[in-house]
Backbone as numpy.savetxt, mean C-alpha at the origin, in Angstrom:
# Nx Ny Nz CAx CAy CAz Cx Cy Cz
-8.45 23.23 9.52 -9.19 22.24 9.01 -8.74 20.97 9.18
-9.06 19.51 9.84 -8.32 18.21 9.45 -8.84 17.57 8.07
-8.00 16.96 7.38 -8.58 16.07 6.34 -7.58 14.57 6.44
-8.15 13.80 5.89 -8.12 12.23 6.30 -7.14 11.69 5.09
-5.85 11.60 5.73 -4.79 11.40 4.83 -4.97 9.66 4.20
-4.26 9.66 3.20 -4.29 8.51 2.41 -3.04 7.56 2.30
-3.05 6.46 2.47 -1.83 5.55 2.37 -1.81 4.78 1.28
-0.82 4.03 0.95 -0.64 3.10 -0.05 0.24 1.73 0.51
-0.58 0.92 0.29 -0.30 -0.56 0.89 0.32 -1.03 -0.32
1.89 -1.55 -0.11 2.39 -2.45 -1.31 2.37 -3.97 -0.49
2.42 -4.62 -1.77 2.82 -6.62 -1.20 3.25 -6.50 -2.02
4.37 -7.57 -1.99 5.23 -8.42 -2.83 4.97 -10.20 -2.56
4.35 -10.94 -3.12 4.07 -12.36 -3.52 4.59 -13.08 -4.14
5.05 -14.29 -3.77 5.20 -15.62 -4.92 3.84 -15.70 -5.72
4.62 -15.99 -7.06 3.68 -15.94 -8.12 2.48 -16.78 -8.37
2.00 -17.84 -7.23 1.48 -18.51 -7.11 0.04 -17.58 -6.01
0.23 -16.35 -5.17 -0.21 -15.37 -3.96 -0.56 -16.05 -3.17
0.06 -17.24 -2.46 -0.38 -18.10 -1.52 0.70 -17.33 0.00
2.15 -16.67 -0.68 3.02 -16.44 0.39 3.19 -14.83 0.17
2.88 -14.07 0.75 3.15 -12.50 0.32 3.94 -11.86 1.26
4.37 -10.53 1.38 4.80 -10.03 2.42 4.95 -8.54 1.88
4.61 -7.51 3.45 3.68 -6.47 3.15 5.44 -5.51 3.06
5.22 -4.37 2.15 6.27 -3.92 1.75 5.56 -2.31 1.55
4.48 -1.67 2.33 3.89 -0.79 2.60 5.00 0.37 2.56
4.28 1.62 2.10 5.38 2.91 1.97 4.96 3.72 3.21
5.55 3.64 4.17 4.89 4.16 5.83 5.24 5.47 5.82
6.46 5.84 5.05 6.66 7.23 5.28 6.18 8.59 4.34
5.36 8.17 3.21 4.36 8.96 2.79 3.32 8.75 2.68
2.51 9.81 2.75 1.05 10.42 2.76 0.53 11.05 1.89
-0.74 10.99 1.33 -1.18 11.57 0.15 -2.24 12.49 0.74
-3.01 13.63 0.11 -4.17 14.19 0.37 -5.20 13.77 -0.39
-5.17 12.90 -0.99 -6.45 12.72 -1.64 -6.07 10.63 -2.33
-7.12 10.28 -2.82 -7.18 8.74 -3.09 -6.37 9.18 -4.83
-6.56 10.00 -5.61 -6.56 10.27 -7.25 -4.71 10.16 -7.21
-4.64 11.21 -6.35 -2.55 11.30 -6.00 -1.99 10.40 -5.69
-2.69 9.58 -4.72 -1.87 8.76 -4.44 -1.86 7.50 -5.30
-2.99 7.25 -6.24 -3.20 6.55 -7.52 -2.34 7.18 -8.36
-1.46 8.28 -8.85 -0.94 8.57 -9.62 0.64 8.33 -9.61
0.50 8.02 -8.56 1.92 7.85 -7.44 2.23 5.85 -7.62
1.37 5.40 -7.57 1.40 3.95 -7.78 2.13 3.19 -8.59
2.40 4.00 -9.63 3.25 2.89 -10.68 4.64 3.15 -10.51
4.89 4.10 -10.02 6.38 4.81 -10.10 7.04 4.00 -8.40
5.92 4.12 -7.53 6.34 3.27 -6.20 6.75 1.82 -6.44
5.70 1.18 -7.09 5.65 -0.32 -7.57 6.58 -0.37 -8.73
7.19 -0.19 -9.44 7.86 -0.23 -10.61 9.49 0.02 -9.34
9.60 1.10 -8.69 10.83 1.34 -7.53 10.84 0.00 -6.59
10.23 -0.10 -6.07 10.25 -1.54 -5.17 10.31 -2.74 -6.32
9.68 -3.13 -7.34 10.04 -4.24 -8.15 11.89 -4.48 -8.76
12.51 -3.48 -8.16 13.72 -3.07 -9.21 14.60 -4.13 -7.95
14.41 -4.20 -6.87 15.12 -4.58 -5.35 14.45 -6.17 -5.10
13.37 -6.77 -6.14 12.81 -7.88 -5.60 13.40 -9.07 -7.33
13.28 -10.46 -6.90 13.33 -11.25 -7.69 12.06 -10.93 -9.07
12.60 -11.46 -10.33 11.97 -11.01 -11.59 10.63 -11.65 -11.48
10.42 -12.74 -11.13 9.62 -13.43 -10.72 7.95 -12.65 -9.80
8.41 -12.06 -8.96 7.81 -11.56 -7.94 6.40 -10.75 -8.05
5.56 -10.73 -7.58 3.96 -9.77 -8.47 3.90 -9.24 -7.03
3.83 -8.12 -7.45 3.64 -6.41 -6.91 2.83 -6.00 -6.91
1.99 -6.10 -5.17 0.05 -5.08 -6.12 0.31 -4.14 -5.31
-0.37 -3.03 -5.10 -0.81 -1.74 -3.97 -2.63 -1.46 -4.43
-2.38 -0.52 -3.42 -3.62 -0.17 -3.19 -3.96 0.91 -2.19
-4.22 2.25 -2.18 -4.36 3.49 -1.94 -5.72 3.31 -1.16
-5.35 3.52 0.06 -7.22 3.44 1.04 -6.52 5.04 1.95
-7.58 5.17 2.25 -7.87 6.62 4.04 -7.26 5.55 4.92
-6.28 6.64 5.45 -5.48 6.19 6.95 -6.57 6.75 8.29
-6.94 5.76 8.40 -8.04 5.99 9.44 -7.66 5.08 10.68
-7.26 5.79 11.92 -6.55 4.76 13.36 -8.12 4.43 13.64
-7.47 3.11 14.20 -8.69 2.54 15.17 -9.34 2.79 16.37
-10.16 2.98 15.86 -11.16 3.90 17.37 -11.53 3.01 18.78
-10.83 1.62 18.90 -11.17 0.61 19.55 -12.76 0.38 20.18
-13.22 0.29 19.54 -14.34 -0.09 19.74 -14.84 -0.98 18.15
-14.51 -0.62 17.21 -14.64 -1.67 16.12 -13.79 -2.80 15.79
-14.55 -4.12 15.79 -14.04 -5.29 15.33 -12.72 -5.35 14.51
-11.61 -5.73 14.96 -10.69 -5.72 13.94 -11.02 -6.45 12.83
-10.31 -6.18 11.98 -10.64 -7.16 10.15 -10.00 -8.48 9.98
-8.71 -8.38 10.57 -7.94 -8.98 10.42 -7.21 -9.49 11.55
């Protein structure tokens, strides 16, 4: 049975949140949202160690669903 995988999207931003950089965890996948959410704090802490102290790090777990070429792009 196929399952929908979950990916974590991480961004690092300047304090004013106007400039952000994608820092997503591209190599890891989770089998459900709850497991991904449990790993968020650890991933954010690991990322923050390599960034300036003023950087704002945000994350979100989302389902990893490929584009079906029929949907209008969101961004």
